Backbone as JSON, one array per atom type, in Angstrom:
{
  "sequence": "MLAKHHAFETRLYVRPEKQSLIFHVVDETIAGRMKDSFEDLENRLKIEGLATTLYQVVMELIGNAIKANIKRIYFERMGLCIDDPEDYARGIEGFSTAYPAIDRENYARAMQDLDLHVSLEIDLDARRLLIFVENNTVLVPEEENRIRAKLAGAMDVKDVMEFFKAYGDDLEGRGLGLAMIVFLIRDLGFPAEHFRVFKTDSRTIARIEFPLDTNYRPTRSQAMGS",
  "N": [[37.53, -11.72, -1.89], [36.53, -14.93, -1.43], [35.28, -15.91, 1.72], [36.77, -18.44, 3.59], [35.54, -20.26, 5.26], [32.96, -20.2, 4.52], [32.57, -21.76, 2.05], [33.26, -24.45, 2.33], [31.67, -25.81, 4.22], [28.88, -25.46, 3.4], [28.42, -26.84, 0.93], [27.93, -29.31, 1.44], [25.48, -30.04, 2.29], [23.17, -28.46, 1.33], [20.04, -27.93, 0.1], [18.35, -27.55, -3.15], [16.43, -24.64, -3.57], [13.7, -22.41, -4.19], [12.29, -19.25, -3.5], [9.69, -16.72, -3.54], [8.34, -13.51, -3.6], [5.81, -11.15, -4.22], [4.77, -7.77, -4.5], [3.27, -4.64, -3.78], [3.86, -2.54, -1.87], [5.86, -2.59, 1.23], [4.59, -4.18, 3.92], [3.78, -5.19, 7.31], [3.4, -8.02, 7.24], [4.81, -8.89, 4.9], [7.33, -7.95, 5.6], [7.84, -9.52, 7.79], [7.78, -12.12, 6.65], [10.04, -12.08, 5.09], [12.13, -11.77, 7.1], [11.97, -14.28, 8.31], [12.56, -16.02, 6.21], [15.3, -15.17, 5.89], [16.35, -15.71, 8.24], [16.04, -18.53, 8.4], [17.74, -19.18, 6.27], [20.12, -18.41, 7.38], [20.52, -20.08, 9.56], [20.53, -22.48, 8.22], [22.81, -22.41, 6.38], [24.86, -21.66, 8.12], [26.18, -19.18, 8.5], [27.13, -16.68, 10.27], [25.42, -13.72, 11.03], [24.19, -13.53, 8.58], [21.39, -13.21, 8.22], [20.74, -10.8, 9.29], [22.27, -9.1, 7.62], [21.21, -9.57, 5.02], [18.6, -8.71, 5.45], [18.83, -6.04, 5.77], [20.19, -5.24, 3.34], [18.25, -6.17, 1.39], [16.04, -4.71, 2.08], [16.94, -2.12, 1.62], [17.24, -2.25, -1.14], [14.49, -2.86, -1.92], [13.31, -0.38, -1.12], [14.51, 1.21, -2.86], [13.36, 0.25, -5.19], [10.66, 0.62, -4.85], [10.6, 3.3, -4.65], [11.29, 4.16, -7.31], [9.04, 3.24, -8.74], [7.2, 4.99, -7.62], [8.24, 7.25, -8.54], [7.8, 7.2, -11.25], [5.02, 7.47, -11.26], [4.67, 10.07, -10.19], [5.96, 11.59, -12.17], [4.15, 11.21, -14.34], [1.83, 12.29, -13.36], [2.71, 14.97, -13.07], [2.78, 15.57, -15.63], [4.95, 15.11, -17.21], [7.36, 13.52, -19.29], [9.18, 10.82, -18.48], [11.11, 9.45, -19.88], [12.15, 11.44, -21.47], [15.04, 13.33, -21.73], [15.16, 16.19, -21.18], [12.65, 16.64, -19.8], [13.1, 14.96, -17.67], [15.23, 16.12, -16.39], [13.96, 18.51, -15.65], [11.86, 17.49, -14.02], [13.17, 15.81, -11.88], [14.42, 17.25, -9.82], [12.15, 18.38, -8.5], [10.8, 16.2, -7.75], [12.61, 14.84, -5.93], [12.56, 16.9, -3.93], [9.85, 16.68, -3.25], [9.48, 14.02, -2.36], [10.18, 13.17, 0.4], [7.83, 13.95, 1.84], [5.69, 12.88, 0.66], [2.46, 11.54, -0.16], [2.0, 8.69, 1.03], [0.05, 6.52, 1.03], [-1.76, 7.37, -0.87], [-0.19, 7.11, -3.22], [0.5, 4.3, -3.0], [-1.95, 3.16, -3.67], [-2.2, 4.11, -6.29], [-0.11, 2.66, -7.34], [-1.01, 0.07, -7.0], [-3.32, 0.22, -8.68], [-2.04, 0.54, -11.25], [-0.5, -1.71, -11.25], [2.18, -1.52, -10.66], [4.73, -3.18, -9.38], [6.86, -4.72, -7.02], [9.29, -7.43, -6.74], [10.69, -10.17, -4.89], [13.12, -12.54, -5.05], [14.51, -15.43, -3.91], [17.05, -17.82, -4.54], [18.49, -20.66, -4.08], [21.07, -23.01, -4.18], [23.59, -25.69, -3.82], [25.77, -24.44, -4.75], [25.46, -21.68, -4.74], [24.02, -18.67, -3.28], [21.41, -16.79, -4.58], [20.08, -13.52, -4.72], [17.34, -11.7, -5.86], [16.02, -8.49, -6.55], [13.44, -7.0, -8.09], [11.65, -4.59, -10.05], [8.92, -3.46, -12.01], [9.31, -1.37, -13.82], [11.41, 0.59, -15.87], [14.85, 1.61, -15.89], [15.94, 4.72, -16.79], [18.29, 6.26, -19.05], [19.71, 8.27, -17.44], [19.39, 7.56, -14.81], [20.55, 4.86, -15.02], [23.19, 5.53, -15.49], [23.89, 6.96, -13.38], [23.73, 5.06, -11.28], [25.47, 3.11, -12.05], [27.91, 4.65, -11.79], [27.94, 5.14, -9.0], [28.1, 2.72, -7.88], [30.57, 1.81, -9.0], [32.22, 3.68, -7.77], [31.78, 2.94, -5.03], [33.23, 0.47, -4.99], [35.78, 1.3, -5.14], [36.5, 2.4, -2.74], [37.0, 2.24, 0.82], [35.44, 2.54, 2.98], [32.15, 3.95, 4.23], [32.38, 6.69, 4.93], [34.62, 7.48, 3.25], [33.55, 7.02, 0.87], [31.59, 8.94, 0.84], [32.79, 11.33, 1.02], [34.21, 11.29, -1.4], [32.36, 10.83, -3.49], [29.73, 11.8, -2.89], [26.83, 13.5, -3.64], [24.05, 15.91, -4.19], [21.87, 15.1, -5.51], [18.8, 13.3, -5.5], [19.47, 12.14, -2.99], [22.55, 10.81, -1.62], [23.65, 8.49, -2.8], [24.4, 6.67, -0.9], [23.06, 4.46, -0.06], [23.53, 2.39, -1.99], [26.25, 2.15, -1.69], [26.46, 1.33, 0.86], [25.31, -1.34, 0.73], [27.26, -2.49, -0.79], [29.46, -2.47, 1.13], [28.36, -3.96, 3.26], [28.11, -6.46, 2.21], [30.78, -7.07, 1.75], [31.6, -7.1, 4.43], [30.49, -9.35, 5.38], [32.05, -11.29, 4.2], [31.96, -11.96, 1.46], [32.37, -11.39, -2.03], [31.93, -8.23, -3.17], [31.79, -7.55, -5.69], [30.05, -9.03, -7.13], [27.6, -7.91, -7.0], [25.04, -6.49, -8.8], [23.11, -4.05, -10.67], [20.71, -3.82, -13.07], [19.07, -3.46, -16.31], [16.25, -4.76, -18.26], [14.15, -5.09, -21.0], [11.71, -4.62, -19.85], [11.95, -4.48, -17.16], [13.72, -3.55, -14.02], [16.42, -4.78, -12.27], [18.04, -5.93, -9.48], [20.7, -7.84, -8.5], [22.22, -10.03, -6.25], [24.95, -12.22, -5.55], [26.1, -14.89, -3.7], [28.64, -16.74, -3.48], [28.92, -20.1, -2.63], [30.57, -22.04, -3.15], [33.92, -22.85, -3.82], [34.66, -23.18, -6.54], [32.63, -21.97, -7.88], [31.39, -20.13, -10.64], [30.59, -16.78, -11.33], [27.34, -15.45, -12.33], [27.6, -13.34, -14.36], [30.08, -13.99, -15.59], [29.49, -16.6, -16.47], [27.58, -15.93, -18.5], [29.27, -14.47, -20.28], [30.75, -16.38, -21.18], [33.26, -16.79, -20.16]],
  "CA": [[37.91, -13.2, -1.77], [35.49, -15.59, -0.64], [35.67, -16.36, 3.07], [37.01, -19.87, 3.41], [34.67, -20.96, 6.12], [31.57, -20.34, 3.86], [32.51, -22.63, 0.96], [33.34, -25.85, 2.57], [30.45, -26.4, 5.04], [27.45, -25.45, 2.84], [28.18, -27.51, -0.18], [27.67, -30.82, 1.92], [24.04, -30.45, 2.72], [22.29, -27.36, 0.94], [19.03, -28.43, -0.84], [17.86, -26.48, -3.96], [15.15, -23.95, -3.2], [13.51, -21.1, -4.62], [11.24, -18.43, -2.79], [9.46, -15.46, -4.22], [7.3, -12.64, -3.14], [5.5, -10.07, -5.16], [4.12, -6.86, -3.49], [3.41, -3.16, -4.16], [4.62, -1.9, -0.78], [6.18, -3.54, 2.23], [3.82, -4.15, 5.19], [4.43, -6.1, 8.33], [3.32, -9.45, 6.69], [6.02, -9.0, 3.91], [8.69, -7.8, 6.33], [7.97, -10.79, 8.62], [8.14, -13.37, 5.84], [11.42, -11.89, 4.69], [12.87, -11.93, 8.27], [11.81, -15.62, 8.57], [13.34, -16.58, 5.23], [16.73, -14.84, 6.08], [16.93, -16.5, 9.47], [16.29, -19.92, 7.95], [18.98, -19.25, 5.51], [21.46, -18.23, 8.24], [20.68, -21.35, 10.36], [20.93, -23.75, 7.31], [24.19, -22.03, 5.92], [25.82, -21.49, 9.27], [26.85, -18.07, 8.22], [26.77, -15.72, 11.18], [25.09, -12.36, 10.49], [23.61, -13.38, 7.19], [19.96, -12.75, 8.28], [20.6, -9.31, 9.52], [22.7, -8.4, 6.47], [20.22, -9.78, 3.96], [17.35, -7.83, 5.69], [19.28, -4.61, 5.57], [20.48, -5.04, 2.03], [17.03, -6.17, 0.69], [15.05, -3.57, 2.37], [17.39, -0.91, 0.92], [16.91, -2.4, -2.7], [13.2, -2.74, -2.11], [12.95, 0.87, -1.01], [14.75, 1.93, -4.19], [12.51, -0.18, -6.29], [9.31, 1.19, -4.7], [10.76, 4.84, -4.92], [11.4, 4.15, -8.67], [7.71, 3.13, -9.12], [6.57, 6.23, -7.26], [8.75, 8.39, -9.43], [6.97, 7.04, -12.6], [3.62, 8.08, -11.23], [4.95, 11.48, -10.01], [6.22, 12.29, -13.47], [3.0, 11.18, -15.01], [0.95, 13.36, -12.64], [3.12, 16.33, -13.42], [2.67, 15.79, -17.19], [6.36, 15.02, -17.66], [7.91, 12.16, -19.81], [10.35, 10.44, -17.63], [12.11, 9.18, -20.81], [12.72, 12.66, -22.14], [16.02, 13.84, -20.85], [14.74, 17.44, -20.6], [11.62, 16.45, -18.81], [13.7, 14.28, -16.47], [16.02, 17.23, -15.71], [12.94, 19.31, -14.96], [11.17, 16.67, -12.97], [13.78, 15.12, -10.82], [14.62, 18.09, -8.72], [10.91, 18.52, -7.8], [10.52, 14.75, -7.12], [13.59, 14.75, -4.74], [12.11, 17.74, -2.94], [8.51, 16.26, -2.7], [9.4, 12.64, -2.08], [10.09, 12.8, 1.85], [6.44, 14.16, 2.48], [4.84, 12.41, -0.3], [1.39, 10.79, 0.43], [2.29, 7.12, 0.7], [-1.12, 5.75, 0.96], [-2.22, 7.6, -2.24], [0.78, 6.51, -4.24], [0.25, 2.87, -2.88], [-3.2, 2.84, -4.46], [-1.96, 4.21, -7.54], [0.67, 1.51, -7.68], [-1.88, -1.15, -7.21], [-4.18, 0.32, -10.08], [-1.16, 0.43, -12.5], [0.28, -2.87, -11.09], [3.59, -1.25, -10.46], [5.02, -3.93, -8.14], [8.27, -5.31, -6.67], [9.37, -8.92, -6.58], [11.87, -10.61, -4.21], [13.31, -13.91, -5.32], [15.68, -16.28, -3.24], [17.36, -18.88, -5.34], [19.54, -21.32, -3.36], [21.53, -24.29, -4.3], [24.91, -25.92, -3.08], [26.97, -23.64, -5.35], [25.54, -20.22, -4.56], [22.87, -18.17, -2.91], [21.1, -15.68, -5.42], [18.92, -12.72, -4.34], [16.94, -10.76, -6.92], [14.9, -7.7, -6.27], [13.08, -6.45, -9.25], [10.51, -3.83, -10.15], [8.41, -3.6, -13.35], [9.63, -0.23, -14.49], [12.84, 0.44, -16.53], [15.68, 2.68, -15.67], [16.09, 5.73, -17.82], [19.67, 6.35, -19.03], [20.35, 9.09, -16.42], [19.46, 6.67, -13.64], [21.52, 3.88, -14.99], [24.53, 5.98, -15.48], [24.1, 7.34, -11.93], [23.82, 3.81, -10.57], [26.82, 2.52, -12.45], [28.96, 5.48, -11.2], [28.04, 5.01, -7.68], [28.69, 1.31, -7.65], [32.03, 1.89, -9.34], [32.8, 4.45, -6.76], [31.87, 2.13, -3.73], [33.98, -0.61, -5.09], [37.14, 1.82, -5.09], [36.79, 2.96, -1.38], [36.96, 1.27, 1.88], [34.09, 2.71, 3.99], [31.07, 4.96, 3.88], [32.91, 8.08, 5.01], [35.45, 7.76, 2.2], [32.67, 7.17, -0.17], [30.72, 10.19, 1.11], [33.8, 12.57, 0.62], [34.59, 11.24, -2.84], [31.36, 10.61, -4.4], [28.5, 12.34, -2.5], [26.18, 14.68, -4.2], [22.87, 16.34, -3.7], [20.75, 14.66, -6.37], [18.14, 11.99, -5.08], [20.32, 11.57, -1.94], [23.95, 10.75, -1.91], [24.07, 7.23, -3.2], [24.97, 5.89, 0.31], [22.39, 3.12, 0.01], [24.2, 1.42, -2.71], [27.51, 1.99, -1.14], [26.16, 0.49, 2.18], [25.19, -2.58, 0.29], [28.76, -3.03, -1.05], [30.14, -2.63, 2.42], [27.8, -4.99, 4.11], [28.35, -7.78, 1.52], [32.19, -7.33, 2.06], [31.74, -7.38, 5.8], [29.87, -10.67, 5.61], [33.02, -12.1, 3.71], [31.76, -12.27, 0.24], [32.95, -10.42, -3.03], [30.92, -7.22, -3.52], [31.77, -7.39, -7.2], [28.91, -9.67, -7.77], [26.35, -7.12, -6.94], [24.61, -5.94, -10.1], [21.87, -3.52, -10.99], [20.75, -3.7, -14.58], [17.56, -3.56, -16.79], [15.88, -5.59, -19.31], [13.21, -4.43, -21.76], [10.48, -4.37, -19.09], [12.21, -4.51, -15.66], [14.91, -3.3, -13.36], [16.82, -5.93, -11.61], [19.21, -5.96, -8.52], [21.07, -9.25, -8.35], [23.29, -10.39, -5.4], [25.37, -13.56, -5.64], [26.87, -15.24, -2.57], [29.29, -18.05, -3.71], [29.01, -21.1, -1.54], [31.5, -23.22, -3.55], [35.09, -22.05, -4.32], [34.8, -23.31, -7.95], [31.42, -21.24, -8.55], [31.47, -19.01, -11.48], [29.36, -15.87, -11.26], [26.47, -15.31, -13.51], [28.1, -12.59, -15.46], [31.21, -14.86, -16.23], [28.89, -17.69, -17.21], [26.94, -15.33, -19.66], [30.18, -14.0, -21.11], [31.41, -17.67, -21.68], [34.7, -16.84, -19.7]],
  "C": [[36.87, -13.89, -1.06], [36.04, -16.28, 0.71], [35.7, -17.84, 3.12], [35.91, -20.76, 4.14], [33.31, -21.2, 5.48], [31.41, -21.49, 2.94], [32.35, -24.1, 1.32], [32.18, -26.44, 3.3], [29.25, -26.57, 4.22], [27.41, -26.52, 1.7], [27.82, -29.17, 0.22], [26.16, -31.13, 2.0], [22.85, -29.43, 2.12], [21.44, -28.13, -0.08], [18.56, -27.27, -1.74], [16.6, -25.94, -3.39], [14.97, -22.63, -3.71], [12.25, -20.59, -3.77], [10.99, -17.28, -3.58], [8.29, -14.8, -3.64], [7.08, -11.55, -4.02], [4.57, -9.09, -4.43], [4.14, -5.47, -4.19], [4.11, -2.28, -3.1], [4.92, -2.98, 0.25], [5.36, -3.13, 3.48], [4.36, -5.16, 6.25], [4.45, -7.57, 7.81], [4.59, -9.59, 5.85], [7.32, -8.95, 4.67], [8.91, -9.0, 7.31], [8.36, -11.96, 7.83], [9.48, -13.28, 5.4], [12.35, -12.2, 5.85], [13.03, -13.43, 8.53], [12.66, -16.36, 7.57], [14.89, -16.42, 5.52], [17.13, -15.66, 7.29], [16.98, -17.98, 9.17], [17.4, -20.06, 7.13], [20.2, -19.21, 6.32], [21.63, -19.54, 9.08], [21.01, -22.47, 9.42], [22.46, -23.52, 6.79], [25.21, -21.89, 6.99], [26.7, -20.33, 8.94], [26.31, -16.92, 9.21], [26.52, -14.33, 10.64], [24.31, -12.27, 9.15], [22.19, -12.85, 7.27], [19.9, -11.25, 8.4], [21.1, -8.51, 8.21], [21.66, -8.56, 5.27], [19.02, -8.86, 4.2], [17.76, -6.5, 5.36], [19.47, -4.28, 4.07], [19.25, -5.07, 1.11], [16.2, -5.15, 0.81], [15.56, -2.29, 1.84], [17.0, -1.07, -0.72], [15.47, -2.39, -2.86], [12.66, -1.29, -1.98], [13.35, 1.6, -2.21], [13.81, 1.57, -5.25], [11.1, 0.54, -6.14], [9.56, 2.83, -4.93], [10.78, 5.0, -6.55], [10.0, 4.01, -9.24], [7.01, 4.39, -8.86], [7.03, 7.25, -8.16], [8.08, 8.32, -10.7], [5.64, 7.75, -12.37], [3.64, 9.5, -10.99], [5.13, 12.1, -11.4], [4.92, 12.34, -14.36], [1.9, 12.23, -14.48], [1.38, 14.73, -13.02], [3.23, 16.61, -14.96], [4.07, 15.76, -17.83], [6.61, 13.56, -18.17], [9.15, 11.85, -19.15], [11.48, 9.98, -18.64], [12.88, 10.08, -21.63], [13.84, 13.34, -21.31], [15.73, 15.4, -20.32], [13.74, 17.51, -19.64], [12.18, 15.79, -17.53], [14.43, 15.32, -15.69], [14.99, 18.13, -15.05], [12.38, 18.61, -13.84], [11.85, 16.16, -11.67], [14.11, 15.95, -9.57], [13.25, 18.32, -7.81], [10.51, 17.3, -7.12], [11.35, 14.65, -5.92], [13.12, 15.65, -3.63], [10.78, 17.18, -2.23], [8.53, 14.89, -1.95], [9.42, 12.38, -0.44], [8.76, 12.95, 2.39], [5.48, 13.64, 1.46], [3.64, 11.44, 0.36], [1.55, 9.27, 0.02], [1.19, 6.36, 0.27], [-1.72, 5.93, -0.56], [-1.37, 7.07, -3.36], [0.71, 4.94, -4.09], [-0.9, 2.43, -3.67], [-2.91, 3.0, -5.84], [-0.93, 3.11, -8.1], [-0.09, 0.23, -7.9], [-2.76, -1.02, -8.48], [-3.34, 0.21, -11.21], [-0.32, -0.91, -12.41], [1.82, -2.53, -11.32], [4.05, -1.94, -9.15], [6.54, -4.24, -8.18], [8.22, -6.7, -6.39], [10.73, -9.06, -5.88], [11.84, -12.11, -4.56], [14.6, -14.45, -4.59], [15.77, -17.47, -3.99], [18.74, -19.5, -4.77], [19.89, -22.73, -4.0], [23.02, -24.39, -3.68], [25.91, -25.03, -3.63], [26.82, -22.24, -4.88], [24.16, -19.99, -4.03], [22.66, -16.81, -3.85], [19.92, -14.95, -4.83], [18.74, -11.74, -5.47], [15.77, -9.94, -6.41], [14.62, -6.86, -7.57], [11.81, -5.56, -9.24], [10.17, -3.67, -11.69], [8.3, -2.16, -14.05], [11.14, -0.27, -14.92], [13.67, 1.69, -16.25], [16.0, 3.53, -16.91], [17.61, 5.83, -17.83], [20.32, 7.28, -17.87], [20.26, 8.34, -15.07], [20.44, 5.6, -13.75], [22.8, 4.25, -14.86], [24.85, 6.38, -14.03], [24.41, 6.11, -11.12], [25.28, 3.11, -10.75], [28.02, 3.34, -11.77], [29.0, 5.26, -9.64], [28.45, 3.62, -7.21], [30.22, 1.24, -7.83], [32.76, 2.61, -8.14], [32.85, 3.62, -5.4], [32.98, 1.05, -3.83], [35.46, 0.0, -4.89], [37.39, 2.36, -3.67], [36.51, 1.87, -0.29], [35.91, 1.39, 2.89], [33.27, 3.84, 3.48], [31.66, 6.32, 3.93], [33.73, 8.52, 3.86], [34.59, 7.88, 1.05], [31.94, 8.58, -0.29], [31.65, 11.46, 0.59], [34.03, 12.58, -0.78], [33.42, 11.37, -3.78], [29.9, 11.17, -4.14], [28.07, 13.54, -3.34], [24.79, 14.95, -3.71], [21.58, 15.84, -4.45], [20.18, 13.3, -5.81], [19.07, 11.45, -3.95], [21.7, 11.58, -2.37], [24.43, 9.31, -2.42], [24.62, 6.48, -2.17], [24.41, 4.51, 0.48], [23.13, 2.01, -0.75], [25.61, 1.2, -2.15], [27.47, 1.08, 0.23], [26.0, -0.88, 1.75], [26.51, -3.26, 0.0], [29.43, -3.29, 0.33], [29.71, -3.78, 3.17], [28.15, -6.43, 3.53], [29.93, -8.11, 1.84], [32.46, -7.76, 3.5], [31.31, -8.83, 6.12], [31.0, -11.8, 4.9], [32.81, -12.61, 2.32], [32.24, -11.16, -0.79], [31.66, -9.56, -3.37], [30.68, -7.12, -5.09], [30.61, -8.22, -7.84], [27.51, -9.05, -7.69], [26.14, -6.4, -8.29], [23.27, -5.32, -9.97], [21.79, -3.23, -12.52], [19.2, -3.71, -15.03], [17.47, -4.35, -17.86], [14.9, -4.7, -20.1], [11.99, -3.94, -20.99], [10.78, -4.2, -17.54], [13.59, -4.03, -15.32], [15.22, -4.22, -12.39], [17.98, -5.65, -10.78], [19.48, -7.39, -8.29], [22.35, -9.22, -7.46], [23.68, -11.71, -5.38], [26.34, -13.71, -4.46], [27.4, -16.69, -3.04], [29.34, -18.83, -2.61], [30.04, -22.31, -1.89], [32.66, -22.43, -4.13], [35.3, -22.21, -5.75], [33.46, -22.73, -8.59], [31.98, -20.04, -9.41], [30.33, -18.1, -11.49], [28.62, -15.76, -12.56], [27.03, -14.62, -14.65], [29.22, -13.38, -16.16], [30.57, -15.98, -17.01], [28.28, -17.14, -18.51], [27.88, -14.97, -20.81], [31.03, -15.21, -21.77], [33.0, -17.66, -21.16], [35.04, -17.79, -18.61]]
}
């Protein structure tokens, strides 16, 4: 349910605005610009805790997006086709083991050479705040199914410990990052059901919607015409 104090105050004065950043990895400059943008949003929207929550959520999503880009390079270097289910099954265990100690600088250069990038877009108007984190690689079916299962699981539980007990596993971590995002959105007083991760022909997109008007229809409902 939309927290009542959010909707009434903001619709009176919010001016439309879009901001965007495109990068390969997060450095101090990018992190600083994000913090400044989120603090400005909190001050303008008068939603206590918004800046901290957005920074935590967006950094988690960006980390996932960069990891996805690194994964594509890893599979290519191992001579594996990430779109082939058998190759994916063979490669993902090795990637999960190698990732914590991976040479970040080496992969950062490779991402620049291949233009595997991440983008952050902030889209604000009086009705809603939209946050998009995108990377220009596409989810394979195994990844998409896993994300859907983790998000569905997070929606059904009340906290991280309950999620961990019910849905944790050892493949590529325990999916706790996605669950954390759901719980942080809820704690801020917004419906977590508007958080989506999906793909297009060329990109993977994470979208979060924060309704600022009680009559706002989420993007998914608009697209379905309902």
